[in-house]
N, C-alpha and C positions, 0 to 999 in steps of 0.2 A: 218779518213777523216775530214778535217777542215770544219767548217760550217760558215755561215754568223752569225754575232753578231748584231742583230737588236736593234736599240735604237732610241728613239724620245725625243725631248725636246719641251716643250711648255713654253717659258719664260713669265713672268708676263709683260704685257704691260699696258700703261696707255691710250691707244687708245681704247675707249669703243666699237668701231664697227669692230674690227678685233680680230681673234684668230690666232696667229702665231704658226705654227708647223714646226719643223726642223728635218730632218733626220740626225741623228748622228751615224748611223750604220757603222760597219766595215764589208766590204764584202770580202769574199774569192774569189780571182780572178780565181780560178780553177772551181768555180761553177757559172753557169749562173744565172742571176737575172731575174726570170720569173714572170710575172703577179703581180707586186707590187700592194698592196691594202691598202689604208688608210680608216679606219672607225671611224667616230666621232659621239658619242651619246651625245646629249645635256641634260642638267639637266631637269628632268621630262619627258624625252622621253624614250621609250622602244626599238626603232629601230634606227640603225645608218644611217647616210648619208655616202655613199661610194664614194671614189675617186680612180680611177684606173690610168693606165699608160698614159691615155690621159691628166691627170692633174699632176701626180707625176712621178718622176724618181728617181733612187738612188741619194742621196745627196740633195733631194728637200728641199725647204723652201717655205712654202705657207702662205699667209695671207688670212684666210677664213672670209667671210662676212656673214651677216644674209641671203643674197640671196644664197650664196654658200651652206649654212647650211639649206636651205629650210624653213626658218622661216619668210622670207620676200619674197613677190611675186610682189609687186608694186614698180615702180620707181627704179628698180635695175640698178646700174651704175650711178645714179644721186643722190639718197638719200640712206644714209647708216644708218640703224637702229642700235641701240646699242644691243650688245649681253648680255644675262643675266649672272649674277654671278652665281656660283654653280659648281657642279662636272660634268666635261666632261670626258667621257670614250673615250680614244684614243687607237685604236688598229691598228697595222701595221703588215702586213704579205707579204711573197712572197711564190711562189709555191714550195712545197706543203703547202698550207695555214693552214691545221690542225696541222702541225708540226713546221713550221718556222714562228713564230709570237711573238710580244711583246704586252702587254696591260698595260695601265697606267690609274690611276685616276688623273685628273688634276683639282685643285681647282682654278677656275678663281675668282678673287676678285678685279677686276678693279674698280667697283663702290664703294666698301668699302674703297679701298686705296685712291681714289679721295676724298671721304668724309673726311678721315683722314688728307690728305694733306691740304684740304681747312680749316680744323679746326686749323692746324698748322699756316696757313697764317693769321688767325684771332688773334693769340697771338701777343702781343706787346713785341717782343724779341729784345734785344740789345746785344752788345758785352761786357756785364757785368752781374753780378749776378742779376737775376730777383727778383722782390719783391715776398713776400710769396704767394700772390694769383695767380700770374703768374706761380710760381714754382709748385704750386699744380695742376694747369691745365696741365702743361707740363708733370708732373708725370702721371696724368690720361691718357693723350694721349700715353705716352710710355707703360702704361699697356694695353691699347686697342690694340696697335700695337703688343704687345706680344701675346694677344689672337688671332689675325689674323695669326701671325706666327705659333702658336701652331695648329690652325685649318688646316693650309696648311700641317704641318708635320703629323698630324693625318690622313689626307686624302691620301697624296702622299707617305709618308714613312712608317707610322705604319699600313696602310691599314685598318683604322677605319673610313670609310666615315661618318657614323651616328654621331659619337662623333665629328668629324671635323666640320660637319655642325652645330652642337649645339654650338660649340665654335665660329664659324663664325657669326651665328645669334646673339649670345650674344654680340659679339664685335660691330655688326651693331646697336644693341639696345643701347649699351653704347654711340656710336657715335651720334645717334639721340638725346639721352638725353643730351649729351655734347653740341650739336648744338642748342638745344632749348633755346632760350633767354628768353622766357616768361613763362617757366615752374616753 
């Protein structure tokens, strides 16, 4: 008997106030899709926020805000608070939920990537070979980006969230040190 092949994607976005989640599942047309349920656990939280068929349907694409994720209660719809960077646990299931589900760790790093891009903007680059001091800074930024990429791989692919967060925190520390003009 063919089954549903559930799958989610959470692409990196540079919008600090949304978490985009897309259903990339392949559904067996012979089986009904009953009671879809998306659960999102935020960094530092123990319990997920749940979204059912009133919000999601097969093939969904949702942009979740701080209000949707229940970490903002004031001025919803007019003010959009930034979402924290860190590991989000995403679980998607259909009935029977204990058998038909997928679960992912997603490392959101919008704040860190914004810091990295802002540091790139500060470099005086041209369409020629940069001077040694600029080349050194560019290499440092490339190394920091590699740490961010490694952090994402550790969390999402290698299933080593603790190691991934250590690498992420180290990269952010390097970015702060890089940005510090008077250190």
